[in-house]
C-alpha positions as CSV (number, residue, x, y, z in Angstrom):
1,M,213.1,151.4,-160.4
2,S,211.5,148.9,-158.1
3,N,212.6,145.4,-157.1
4,Q,209.0,144.2,-157.4
5,P,208.2,141.8,-160.2
6,A,205.8,143.0,-162.9
7,K,202.1,142.5,-162.2
8,G,201.2,138.8,-163.1
9,A,204.9,137.8,-163.0
10,P,206.1,135.4,-160.3
11,A,208.1,136.9,-157.5
12,A,211.8,136.0,-157.6
13,S,211.6,134.4,-154.1
14,S,208.7,132.1,-155.2
15,G,210.7,130.2,-157.7
16,P,209.5,127.4,-159.9
17,T,206.7,126.3,-157.6
18,L,204.7,129.4,-158.3
19,V,205.5,129.2,-162.0
20,W,204.3,125.6,-162.2
21,S,201.2,126.5,-160.2
22,Q,200.3,129.2,-162.7
23,H,201.0,126.9,-165.6
24,S,199.0,124.0,-164.2
25,F,196.1,126.4,-163.3
26,R,195.9,127.6,-166.9
27,I,196.0,124.0,-168.2
28,L,193.2,122.9,-165.8
29,T,191.1,126.0,-166.6
30,A,191.3,125.1,-170.3
31,A,190.5,121.5,-169.6
32,A,187.5,122.4,-167.5
33,V,186.2,124.8,-170.2
34,L,186.9,122.2,-172.9
35,L,185.1,119.5,-170.9
36,I,181.9,121.7,-170.6
37,V,182.1,122.4,-174.4
38,I,182.5,118.7,-175.2
39,G,179.6,117.8,-172.9
40,T,177.4,120.5,-174.3
41,V,178.0,119.3,-177.9
42,A,177.7,115.7,-177.0
43,Y,174.3,116.1,-175.3
44,H,173.0,118.3,-178.0
45,L,173.8,115.5,-180.6
46,L,173.1,112.4,-178.5
47,E,169.9,113.6,-176.8
48,D,168.7,116.3,-179.3
49,W,168.4,118.8,-176.5
50,S,168.7,122.5,-177.0
51,W,172.1,124.1,-176.6
52,V,171.0,125.7,-173.3
53,D,169.6,122.4,-171.9
54,S,172.8,120.6,-173.1
55,F,175.0,123.2,-171.4
56,Y,172.9,123.2,-168.3
57,F,173.1,119.4,-168.0
58,S,176.8,119.4,-168.6
59,V,177.4,121.8,-165.7
60,V,174.9,120.1,-163.4
61,A,176.4,116.7,-164.1
62,I,180.1,117.5,-163.4
63,S,179.2,119.7,-160.4
64,T,177.5,116.6,-159.0
65,V,174.4,118.6,-158.2
66,G,172.1,116.4,-160.3
67,F,168.7,118.1,-160.1
68,G,167.1,115.3,-162.0
69,D,165.0,117.5,-164.3
70,L,167.0,116.2,-167.3
71,S,168.4,112.7,-167.7
72,P,170.0,110.8,-170.5
73,S,167.6,108.5,-172.3
74,T,169.7,106.4,-174.7
75,D,172.3,103.8,-173.9
76,G,175.0,105.8,-175.7
77,S,174.3,109.0,-173.8
78,K,174.1,107.1,-170.5
79,L,177.6,105.6,-171.1
80,F,178.9,109.0,-172.2
81,T,177.5,110.4,-169.0
82,V,179.3,107.9,-166.8
83,V,182.7,108.7,-168.4
84,Y,181.9,112.4,-168.5
85,I,181.1,112.6,-164.8
86,V,184.2,110.5,-163.7
87,L,186.5,112.7,-165.8
88,G,184.6,115.9,-165.0
89,V,184.7,115.4,-161.2
90,G,188.4,114.7,-161.4
91,I,189.2,117.7,-163.6
92,V,187.0,120.1,-161.5
93,T,188.6,118.8,-158.3
94,M,192.1,119.4,-159.6
95,Y,191.1,122.8,-160.9
96,L,189.7,123.9,-157.6
97,N,192.7,122.5,-155.7
98,E,195.1,124.5,-158.0
99,R,192.9,127.6,-157.6
100,F,193.0,127.5,-153.9
101,K,196.8,126.9,-153.9
102,Y,197.3,129.8,-156.3
103,R,195.2,132.1,-154.1
104,A,197.1,131.0,-151.0
105,S,200.4,131.6,-152.6
106,E,199.2,135.1,-153.7
107,R,198.2,135.9,-150.1
108,A,201.5,134.6,-148.7
109,E,203.4,136.8,-151.2
110,R,201.5,139.9,-150.1
111,R,202.6,139.3,-146.5
């Protein structure tokens, strides 16, 4: 019998910090996915774009790439886009921060 924790379980020496990191990472992953789904549905309804175009624009908008090949044309979709980008950039930034911290803690654990 080994003293190693089960795969995917936090190490005993890592304590609540790693547990919180795993929990917050899962929440932020779900928030990022939900944000893309909401954006896709909203652009499909507001702009009457195809599902693929709506998904594409949602990802391009929150990744701040902004190719410019699609753009909102109604006042409602423009206002939605402002809120969507502000929330999206914040959520994606927090997601990436947690992802990097989680990876760093995994690497430190292996050492």
